[in-house]
C-alpha positions in Angstrom: 1.4 5.2 38.8 -1.0 3.4 36.4 -4.3 4.9 37.8 -2.9 8.4 37.1 -2.3 7.6 33.4 -5.9 6.4 33.1 -7.3 9.4 34.8 -5.7 11.8 32.3 -8.4 10.6 29.8 -11.2 12.2 31.8 -12.2 15.8 32.5 -12.8 17.1 36.0 -16.3 15.7 36.3 -15.1 12.2 35.4 -16.6 12.3 31.9 -14.6 10.9 29.0 -12.9 13.4 26.8 -12.6 13.2 23.0 -9.0 13.6 21.8 -8.3 16.5 19.4 -4.9 15.0 18.4 -4.3 15.1 14.7 -7.0 17.7 14.0 -4.6 20.7 14.1 -6.5 22.2 17.0 -3.5 23.8 18.8 -5.7 26.6 20.2 -5.5 28.4 23.5 -8.3 26.3 24.8 -6.4 23.2 23.9 -3.3 24.4 25.8 -5.5 25.2 28.7 -7.1 21.8 28.6 -3.6 20.2 28.5 -2.5 22.2 31.5 -5.6 21.3 33.4 -5.0 17.6 32.6 -1.5 17.9 34.0 -2.8 19.5 37.2 -5.3 16.7 37.5 -2.6 14.1 37.3 -0.5 16.0 39.9 -3.4 16.3 42.3 -4.3 12.6 42.0 -0.6 11.9 42.6 -0.7 13.9 45.8 -3.7 11.9 47.0 -2.0 8.6 46.2 1.2 9.7 48.0 -0.9 10.7 51.1 -2.6 7.4 51.0 0.6 5.4 50.8 2.9 7.4 53.0 0.4 8.9 55.5 2.0 12.3 55.0 2.6 15.2 52.6 4.9 18.2 52.8 3.1 21.3 53.9 3.3 23.0 50.5 1.8 19.9 48.9 -1.1 19.9 51.5 -1.7 23.5 50.7 -1.7 22.9 47.0 -4.2 20.1 47.4 -6.5 22.1 49.7 -6.4 25.1 47.3 -7.2 22.9 44.3 -10.2 21.3 46.1 -11.6 24.6 47.4 -15.0 24.9 45.8 -13.9 24.1 42.3 -16.4 22.1 40.2 -13.5 20.9 38.1 -12.0 19.2 41.3 -14.8 16.7 41.5 -12.7 13.7 40.3 -9.9 14.4 42.8 -12.4 14.9 45.6 -14.0 11.6 44.8 -10.6 9.9 44.7 -9.6 11.4 48.0 -12.8 10.2 49.7 -12.5 6.7 48.2 -8.9 6.4 49.5 -10.0 7.6 53.0 -12.8 5.0 53.0 -10.4 2.3 52.0 -8.0 3.3 54.8 -10.7 3.2 57.5 -11.8 -0.2 56.1 -8.3 -1.6 56.4 -8.0 -0.5 60.1 -11.6 -0.6 61.5 -13.7 -2.3 58.9 -17.2 -0.9 58.4 -17.8 -0.3 62.2 -19.1 3.0 63.5 -18.8 3.4 67.2 -21.6 5.0 69.2 -20.7 7.0 72.3 -23.4 8.3 74.8 -22.9 12.1 75.2 -23.9 13.6 78.6 -23.7 17.4 78.7 -23.1 18.0 82.4 -23.0 21.8 82.6 -23.4 24.9 80.5 -21.7 27.1 83.0 -18.3 28.3 81.7 -15.8 30.8 82.9 -14.4 31.3 79.4 -15.4 33.8 76.7 -14.6 32.1 73.4 -16.2 34.4 70.9 -17.9 31.7 68.8 -19.6 29.8 71.7 -23.2 30.2 72.9 -22.4 29.2 76.5 -19.6 31.7 76.9 -19.5 33.6 80.2 -20.4 36.8 78.4 -23.8 35.6 77.2 -26.3 36.8 79.9 -29.2 35.2 78.1 -27.9 31.6 78.3 -30.3 29.4 80.4 -27.8 27.9 82.8 -27.9 24.5 84.3 -25.7 22.0 86.1 -26.4 18.3 86.4 -26.2 16.7 89.8 -24.1 13.6 90.3 -27.4 11.6 90.5 -28.6 13.0 87.2 -25.3 12.0 85.5 -25.4 8.5 87.0 -29.0 8.1 85.9 -28.0 9.2 82.3 -25.3 6.5 82.4 -27.8 3.9 83.6 -30.2 4.7 80.8 -27.3 4.7 78.3 -26.0 1.4 79.6 -29.4 -0.2 79.3 -29.5 1.0 75.7 -26.2 -0.7 75.0 -23.8 2.2 75.2 -20.3 1.3 76.5 -18.7 4.8 76.4 -20.0 7.8 78.2 -18.7 11.2 77.2 -19.1 13.9 79.9 -18.9 17.2 78.2 -19.3 20.7 79.7 -18.1 24.2 80.0 -15.2 25.1 82.3 -17.5 25.2 85.3 -15.8 26.5 88.5 -18.0 24.2 90.6 -16.7 21.1 88.9 -13.9 20.7 91.4 -11.6 17.7 91.5 -13.4 16.4 94.6 -16.8 16.4 92.9 -15.5 14.9 89.6 -13.3 12.2 91.1 -16.1 11.0 93.3 -18.5 10.9 90.3 -16.0 9.1 88.1 -15.3 6.5 90.8 -19.0 5.9 91.1 -19.4 5.5 87.3 -16.4 3.1 87.2 -17.9 1.0 90.1 -21.4 0.8 88.6 -20.3 0.3 85.0 -16.8 -1.3 85.1 -16.9 -2.4 81.4 -17.5 1.1 80.1 -15.1 3.8 78.9 -15.3 7.2 80.6 -14.4 10.2 78.3 -14.2 13.8 79.7 -14.4 17.0 77.8 -14.2 19.7 80.4 -11.7 22.2 79.1 -8.3 23.3 80.5 -7.3 22.1 84.0 -4.0 21.7 85.8 -1.9 18.6 85.3 -2.6 17.7 88.9 -6.3 17.8 88.2 -6.0 15.7 85.0 -3.9 13.1 87.0 -6.6 13.0 89.7 -9.3 12.4 87.2 -7.3 9.7 85.4 -6.5 8.0 88.7 -10.2 8.0 89.6 -11.0 6.0 86.4 -11.3 8.4 83.4 -9.9 6.9 80.2 -10.1 9.6 77.6 -10.0 13.4 77.4 -11.2 15.6 74.5 -9.7 19.0 74.2 -9.7 20.7 70.7 -6.6 22.7 70.1 -8.8 25.1 68.0 -5.9 26.6 66.1 -2.2 25.9 65.8 -1.4 29.5 65.0 -0.8 31.8 68.0 -2.4 35.0 66.8 -5.4 33.3 65.2 -6.0 31.3 68.4 -5.8 34.5 70.5 -8.4 36.2 68.2 -11.1 33.8 69.3 -10.0 33.0 72.8 -9.6 36.1 74.9 -7.7 35.6 78.1 -6.3 32.3 76.9 -3.1 31.2 75.2 -2.2 28.6 72.7 0.8 27.6 74.8 -1.5 26.7 77.7 -3.7 24.7 75.4 -0.8 22.7 74.0 0.6 22.1 77.5 -2.7 20.6 78.5 -2.6 18.2 75.5 0.9 17.2 76.3 0.1 16.6 80.0 -3.0 14.5 79.1 -1.0 12.4 76.7 1.9 12.0 79.2 -0.5 10.9 82.0 -1.9 8.1 79.8 -5.2 9.3 78.5 -6.5 8.6 75.1 -6.4 12.2 73.9 -8.5 14.0 71.4 -7.8 17.3 69.7 -9.3 19.2 66.7 -10.6 22.4 65.3 -13.6 24.1 63.6 -13.8 24.5 59.8 -14.8 27.9 58.4 -14.2 30.3 61.2 -13.8 33.9 59.9 -10.4 34.5 58.3 -9.4 30.9 58.3 -7.1 30.3 55.4 -5.8 27.1 53.9 -2.4 28.1 55.2 -3.8 28.0 58.7 -5.5 24.7 58.1 -2.2 23.2 57.0 -0.7 24.3 60.3 -3.6 22.6 62.1 -3.0 19.4 60.1 0.8 19.5 60.8 0.2 20.0 64.5 -2.2 17.0 64.6 0.3 14.9 62.7 3.0 15.7 65.2 0.7 15.3 68.3 -0.7 12.0 66.9 -3.8 12.0 69.1 -6.1 9.1 69.5 -9.1 11.1 68.5 -9.7 14.1 66.3 -12.9 16.1 66.3 -13.6 18.6 63.5 -16.8 20.2 62.4 -18.1 23.2 60.6 -18.3 26.5 62.4 -22.0 27.5 63.0 -22.7 31.0 64.5 -24.7 31.6 67.6 -27.0 34.7 67.7 -25.8 35.8 71.1 -22.0 35.9 70.3 -19.8 38.5 68.5 -19.8 36.2 65.4 -23.6 36.1 65.1 -23.5 37.7 61.6 -20.8 35.4 60.2 -21.4 32.7 57.6 -21.3 29.1 58.6 -18.5 26.8 57.6 -18.9 24.4 54.7 -20.0 20.8 55.0 -18.1 19.8 51.8 -14.8 21.3 53.0 -15.3 19.6 56.4 -15.8 16.3 54.6 -12.6 16.8 52.6 -10.6 17.6 55.7 -12.0 14.4 57.4 -10.7 12.4 54.5 -7.3 14.1 54.6 -7.1 13.4 58.4 -8.0 9.8 57.9 -5.1 9.4 55.4 -2.7 11.6 57.4 -3.3 9.8 60.8 -4.8 6.4 59.7 -5.6 4.9 63.1 -7.3 7.9 64.6 -10.9 7.7 66.0 -12.7 10.3 63.9 -16.2 11.5 64.8 -18.8 12.7 62.3 -19.9 15.6 64.5 -23.3 16.9 65.5 -22.5 20.1 63.7 -22.2 18.3 60.4 -25.7 16.9 60.9 -27.0 20.3 62.0 -26.0 21.9 58.8 -26.9 19.1 56.5 -29.4 16.2 57.2 -27.0 13.9 55.5 -23.9 15.5 56.8 -22.8 12.8 59.2 -23.4 10.1 56.5 -21.1 12.1 54.2 -18.5 12.2 57.0 -18.7 8.5 57.6 -18.2 7.8 53.9 -15.1 10.0 54.0 -13.4 8.0 56.9 -15.2 9.1 60.1 -16.1 6.2 62.4 -17.6 7.7 65.6 -21.0 9.2 66.4 -22.0 10.6 69.8 -25.8 10.7 70.3 -27.2 12.7 73.2 -27.9 11.0 76.6 -28.4 14.2 78.6 -31.7 14.6 80.5 -34.4 15.8 78.1 -35.1 19.0 80.0 -31.5 20.4 79.5 -30.7 19.3 76.0 -31.7 22.5 74.3 -29.9 24.5 77.0 -26.5 23.2 75.9 -26.7 25.8 73.1 -23.3 26.0 71.6 -24.5 27.3 68.2 -27.8 28.0 66.4 -29.7 24.9 65.2 -27.8 22.4 67.2 -29.4 18.9 67.1 -30.3 17.4 70.5 -33.5 15.5 70.1 -35.2 13.3 67.6 -32.8 11.0 65.7 -29.9 12.8 67.5 -31.1 11.4 70.8 -29.4 8.3 72.2 -32.8 6.8 72.8 -33.4 6.7 69.1 -30.7 4.1 68.7 -32.6 2.0 66.1 -33.1 5.1 63.9 -29.4 5.9 64.2 -28.5 2.3 63.4 -30.8 2.4 60.3 -29.2 5.5 58.9 -25.7 4.1 59.5 -26.7 0.8 57.9 -28.3 2.5 54.9 -25.0 4.3 54.4 -23.3 0.9 54.1 -21.8 0.6 57.6 -22.5 -1.3 60.9 -23.0 0.0 64.4 -20.5 -1.1 67.1 -21.6 -0.4 70.7 -18.3 -1.6 72.2 -15.9 0.7 74.0 -14.1 1.3 70.7 -10.6 2.1 72.0 -7.8 3.3 69.8 -6.1 0.1 68.6 -2.6 1.1 69.9 -3.9 2.1 73.4 -6.2 -0.9 73.7 -3.2 -3.2 73.2 -1.5 -1.7 76.3 -4.5 -1.3 78.6 -6.9 -4.2 79.4 -9.7 -3.9 81.9 
């Protein structure tokens, strides 16, 4: 591998090293430097293999994650990983970044996920539920702004029955036939997913959250990983474009657990993957915990782009909430979707999943020109089309 030979001439910050050969400097520091150089070559080799083969063995993924974990000396490998991820997304999608209009339809939820601000056990949540007319008006506003995908997201609201949702989806499909309809409404029965699909829904986002049974249970009381996986299998079998994903930086999350998440995603091969840093909410059991890391989230975005090259990969609101440049960092590392907010102004702050969540200003879908400017300044171009997964698009034409 020629690039690897060249990289052995640099230290971990990418600065040229002066050779000590022939000076008789066989000190302990010299041996340590030689060992470090060998490790650098090995890590660059793992990135190259991931880029070429779209896979690594679990122990290799773990070794790479451990190496990249907060070490200043890993800067050269991190930069190489991000560059390879960028090249991969350019091969498949070019420089396009798809915009989706997000409509947060309800913050009622019957679940008690311990990290979530709209959990059933939060009595201080200011609850709301959009009417069908409000959702349709949000779609109209979004359509006039150029959006061709609507993402209806909400808690697991008991009043969101199949009858209500199927009627709403049919109306959206009739009024906006050239638009994609994405749902993110939690766990439902297979029969329910089928009814929503038959009514005209195209995509369904359901993060798997964790691929390890006990760790999943720790954060999702009264729920099971088996049920979550069954939902994802049902959605894919029905014909949805399916999204999964997880949070980065939850308490106790190890690189071993992250490798299990990456392996699960590789096996599931979803059309979309959403990951973002954990951010605590003050009215949850995790209120005193530390937020996840933007840098590590960006590294994982790059790994996912190389592991599952065709995936649609959002730069999430949580990235932008922790770092004003977070989503641009995500885009440069292979992400290619952003979901600005189309919800009615008076409810945006009520969909309060975590502290400091962006919902207005440049996050708002109405600020499309500002969003476009930031994407263009990062070296990319906005695409307002449906933006289907390439494999799914080839089989389904409206």
